[in-house]
C-alpha positions in Angstrom: -89.5 -58.6 193.4 -89.8 -59.5 189.7 -87.6 -58.7 186.8 -89.2 -56.4 184.2 -88.9 -57.7 180.7 -89.5 -56.4 177.2 -89.6 -58.1 173.8 -88.6 -56.5 170.5 -89.9 -58.4 167.5 -93.2 -60.2 167.9 -93.2 -62.8 165.1 -93.1 -66.6 165.5 -89.9 -66.5 167.7 -90.9 -63.5 169.7 -94.3 -65.0 170.6 -92.6 -68.2 171.6 -90.2 -66.3 173.9 -93.2 -64.4 175.3 -94.8 -67.7 176.3 -91.6 -68.9 178.0 -91.3 -65.7 179.9 -94.9 -66.0 181.1 -94.0 -69.4 182.6 -91.1 -68.0 184.6 -92.2 -66.8 188.1 -89.5 -64.2 188.3 -90.6 -62.2 185.2 -93.1 -59.4 184.6 -93.5 -58.6 180.9 -94.1 -54.8 180.6 -93.7 -54.0 177.0 -93.6 -55.5 173.5 -92.7 -53.8 170.2 -93.0 -54.8 166.6 -92.8 -52.6 163.5 -95.9 -54.4 162.1 -98.1 -53.0 164.8 -100.4 -50.5 163.2 -100.7 -48.4 166.4 -99.5 -48.1 170.0 -101.7 -49.5 172.7 -101.9 -51.1 176.2 -103.6 -54.3 177.0 -103.5 -56.3 180.3 -100.8 -54.1 181.7 -98.5 -54.6 178.7 -97.6 -51.7 176.4 -97.4 -52.5 172.7 -95.3 -50.2 170.4 -94.2 -50.1 166.8 -91.1 -48.2 167.7 -88.1 -49.8 169.5 -87.0 -46.4 171.0 -90.3 -46.2 172.9 -89.8 -49.6 174.4 -86.3 -48.5 175.6 -87.9 -45.7 177.6 -89.3 -48.2 180.0 -87.2 -49.2 183.1 -86.4 -52.7 181.9 -84.2 -55.3 183.6 -83.9 -57.5 180.4 -85.0 -57.5 176.8 -85.4 -60.2 174.2 -84.4 -59.2 170.7 -86.2 -61.2 168.0 -85.7 -59.1 164.9 -84.3 -59.3 161.4 -80.5 -59.8 161.0 -79.9 -56.3 159.8 -80.9 -54.6 163.1 -80.0 -57.4 165.6 -76.6 -56.0 166.5 -77.8 -52.4 166.4 -80.7 -53.1 168.8 -78.5 -55.1 171.1 -76.0 -52.2 171.4 -78.8 -49.7 172.1 -80.1 -51.9 175.0 -76.6 -52.4 176.4 -76.0 -48.7 176.4 -79.2 -48.3 178.4 -77.8 -50.9 180.9 -80.4 -53.6 180.0 -79.5 -57.3 180.1 -80.0 -58.7 176.5 -81.1 -62.0 175.0 -80.7 -61.8 171.2 -81.7 -64.5 168.8 -79.2 -66.0 166.3 -77.6 -64.9 164.1 -76.1 -62.1 166.2 -75.9 -59.9 163.2 -75.5 -59.8 159.4 -71.8 -60.3 159.5 -68.7 -60.7 161.7 -68.0 -56.9 161.8 -71.4 -56.3 163.5 -70.9 -58.9 166.3 -67.4 -57.6 166.8 -68.8 -54.1 167.4 -71.2 -55.6 170.0 -68.4 -57.5 171.7 -66.3 -54.3 171.9 -69.2 -52.6 173.7 -70.0 -55.5 175.9 -66.4 -55.6 177.2 -67.2 -52.3 178.8 -70.6 -53.6 180.2 -69.5 -56.8 181.9 -71.9 -56.2 184.8 -74.7 -57.0 182.3 -75.7 -60.4 180.9 -75.7 -60.9 177.1 -76.9 -64.2 175.7 -77.6 -65.5 172.2 -80.3 -67.9 171.1 -78.5 -71.1 170.2 -81.4 -73.3 171.5 -80.2 -76.5 169.9 -77.7 -76.8 172.8 -80.7 -77.5 175.1 -82.3 -80.4 173.2 -82.2 -83.7 175.2 -80.2 -85.5 172.5 -77.5 -82.8 172.4 -77.3 -82.7 176.2 -76.9 -86.5 176.3 -74.2 -86.5 173.6 -72.3 -83.7 175.4 -72.3 -85.6 178.6 -70.9 -88.7 176.9 -68.2 -86.8 175.1 -67.1 -84.9 178.2 -67.0 -88.2 180.2 -64.4 -89.6 177.7 -66.0 -93.0 178.0 -65.8 -93.3 174.3 -62.4 -91.6 174.0 -61.7 -88.5 172.0 -63.5 -87.3 168.9 -62.0 -88.3 165.6 -64.4 -86.6 163.2 -67.9 -85.2 162.8 -70.2 -85.2 159.8 -73.4 -83.1 159.8 -76.3 -82.3 157.4 -79.0 -79.8 158.2 -81.4 -79.0 155.5 -84.7 -77.4 154.7 -86.9 -78.3 151.7 -86.8 -74.9 150.0 -86.9 -71.1 150.4 -90.6 -71.2 149.7 -91.4 -71.2 153.4 -89.6 -67.9 153.7 -91.8 -66.2 151.0 -94.6 -65.5 153.5 -92.2 -63.4 155.7 -91.9 -60.6 153.2 -89.0 -62.5 151.6 -86.5 -60.7 153.9 -84.6 -64.0 154.4 -83.6 -64.0 150.7 -82.5 -60.4 150.5 -78.8 -60.1 151.3 -78.9 -56.5 152.5 -81.3 -57.6 155.3 -80.2 -61.2 156.0 -76.5 -61.0 155.3 -76.4 -64.7 154.2 -78.4 -67.7 153.2 -79.1 -71.1 154.5 -75.7 -71.3 156.3 -76.2 -68.2 158.3 -79.9 -68.8 158.9 -79.9 -72.5 159.8 -76.4 -74.0 159.4 -75.1 -71.7 162.1 -76.8 -74.1 164.6 -74.7 -77.0 163.2 -71.6 -74.9 163.4 -72.4 -74.0 167.0 -72.9 -77.7 167.9 -69.7 -78.8 166.3 -67.8 -76.1 168.3 -69.6 -77.2 171.4 -68.6 -80.8 171.0 -65.1 -80.5 169.5 -63.8 -77.0 170.1 -62.4 -74.5 167.6 -61.7 -75.1 163.9 -59.2 -73.0 162.0 -58.4 -74.7 158.6 -61.5 -74.3 156.4 -62.3 -75.3 152.8 -65.8 -74.8 151.3 -68.1 -74.6 148.3 -70.9 -72.2 148.3 -73.7 -72.5 145.8 -77.0 -70.7 144.7 -77.4 -72.7 141.5 -80.9 -74.0 142.2 -83.0 -71.2 143.8 -80.8 -68.5 142.2 -81.6 -66.0 145.1 -79.1 -63.4 146.3 -77.9 -65.7 148.9 -76.7 -69.3 148.9 -79.0 -72.4 148.9 -76.2 -74.8 149.7 -72.9 -74.6 151.7 -70.4 -77.4 152.0 -67.5 -77.1 154.3 -64.7 -79.3 155.6 -62.8 -78.0 158.6 -59.8 -79.1 160.7 -59.0 -78.3 164.3 -55.5 -77.9 165.9 -56.1 -81.4 167.4 -56.6 -82.8 163.9 -60.3 -83.3 164.4 -62.0 -83.2 161.0 -65.6 -81.9 160.6 -67.7 -81.9 157.4 -71.0 -80.0 157.2 -73.7 -79.5 154.6 -76.2 -76.8 155.0 -78.9 -77.0 152.4 -82.1 -75.4 151.1 -82.6 -78.2 148.6 -83.1 -81.0 151.1 -86.5 -82.0 149.8 -87.4 -83.7 153.1 -86.2 -81.7 156.1 -83.2 -83.4 157.7 -81.0 -83.0 160.8 -78.2 -85.6 161.2 -74.9 -85.4 163.0 -72.4 -88.3 163.1 -69.7 -88.1 165.7 -66.9 -90.7 165.5 -64.9 -91.3 168.7 -62.0 -93.6 169.5 -64.2 -96.2 171.2 -67.5 -95.8 169.4 -69.8 -93.3 167.8 -72.8 -91.1 168.4 -75.6 -90.3 165.8 -77.9 -87.5 166.5 -80.9 -87.6 164.1 -84.1 -85.6 164.0 -85.2 -82.7 166.1 -88.5 -81.8 167.7 -89.6 -78.5 166.1 -92.8 -76.6 165.7 -93.2 -77.9 162.2 -92.6 -81.5 163.3 -90.9 -82.1 159.9 -87.5 -83.3 161.1 -88.6 -86.6 162.4 -88.3 -88.1 165.9 -85.4 -86.7 167.9 -83.0 -89.6 168.4 -79.6 -90.4 169.6 -77.9 -93.7 168.8 -74.8 -94.7 170.9 -72.5 -97.2 169.4 -69.8 -98.8 171.6 -66.9 -100.9 170.3 -66.7 -104.4 171.8 -63.6 -106.6 172.3 -64.8 -108.9 169.5 -64.9 -105.8 167.2 -68.7 -105.8 167.2 -70.7 -102.8 168.1 -73.2 -102.6 170.9 -75.9 -100.1 170.0 -78.3 -98.2 172.3 -81.1 -95.9 171.0 -82.9 -93.1 172.8 -85.9 -91.1 171.5 -87.4 -88.0 172.9 -90.9 -86.7 172.6 -90.5 -83.2 174.2 -88.5 -80.1 173.3 -87.4 -78.3 176.5 -84.9 -76.1 174.7 -86.8 -72.8 174.5 -87.8 -72.8 178.1 -84.5 -74.1 179.5 -82.6 -71.4 177.5 -84.9 -68.6 178.8 -84.8 -69.9 182.4 -81.0 -70.1 182.3 -80.7 -66.5 181.1 -83.0 -65.3 183.9 -81.1 -67.4 186.5 -77.9 -65.8 185.4 -79.3 -62.4 186.1 -80.8 -63.2 189.5 -77.8 -65.1 190.8 -75.1 -63.0 188.9 -73.7 -66.1 187.2 -71.7 -66.1 184.0 -73.5 -67.1 180.8 -72.4 -70.7 180.1 -74.1 -71.3 176.7 -74.5 -68.8 173.9 -72.5 -66.0 175.5 -71.0 -63.2 173.5 -67.7 -65.0 173.0 -69.6 -68.1 171.7 -71.5 -65.9 169.2 -68.2 -64.2 168.1 -66.4 -67.5 167.6 -69.4 -69.1 165.8 -69.7 -66.1 163.5 -66.0 -66.2 162.9 -66.2 -69.8 161.7 -69.2 -69.0 159.5 -67.3 -66.1 158.0 -64.3 -68.3 157.3 -66.6 -70.8 155.4 -67.9 -67.9 153.3 -64.5 -66.5 152.6 -62.8 -69.8 151.7 -65.5 -70.6 149.2 -65.2 -71.8 145.7 -68.3 -70.9 143.8 -70.1 -73.8 142.0 
């Protein structure tokens, strides 16, 4: 017997999730909705709607929510109330209050699975780095320094500009893209509580920020610095992790745009003569989208806890993003 799935939001991300679901033998896709559909119709046993409420009338086992930030939390709660397992893309909502409301509802729906789309956790370079960190072969983390940047907001203009309207998106480059870096820093080093930041929209002068700079400290005295940028004229992903016995450098990501360079991890190990032995690994495939979808489906079939991107992860990551915004000094 197959699980019956629905997809809400059929843009770039929704279509990619659709492809992943098609590759999973346990899934039957029954319905898709998107407000851009001009009419309701059925094709190849799949119902297409322009109204989310019509999708919810189907007897679904799970739903993928791939919508704008302003309705992500609202749609997630509607599905949970209908006792449907939910996979929601990041960010989990416009602000911390919205994800808290989801969390409060989910605590009463623990028999369901709720997962959020932090797919960077599933890249090969990240998986390798996490294995090394957890093994303690290089000791404990001392500090992390990350930059994640896009070239501009111009690429968002073709999406009806919703990503630059604060009443819809809730935040700028930090909430849209930098949230992935925040999630990875939490994954590698745990929770950060002491936060200082600068938030700027000096260049693009949109309603939301085009640069966010934050320095954070954990209770274990790990220091992390991140720069989330919409003025990175060449797309960039870099994360330096300094450990007691060496370092890790994650650089580049395989994405649909192929604009972040080759996905690479460099491992530096301190030698007795104080030199560094370096190893370099590069990856040519991006398994993250499929691995994330398959893990979610497996958790439903086998009634397993969500290990990555669970509701608590989303709440803690959004809490840290919120502290960065609130501790800001405007440039």
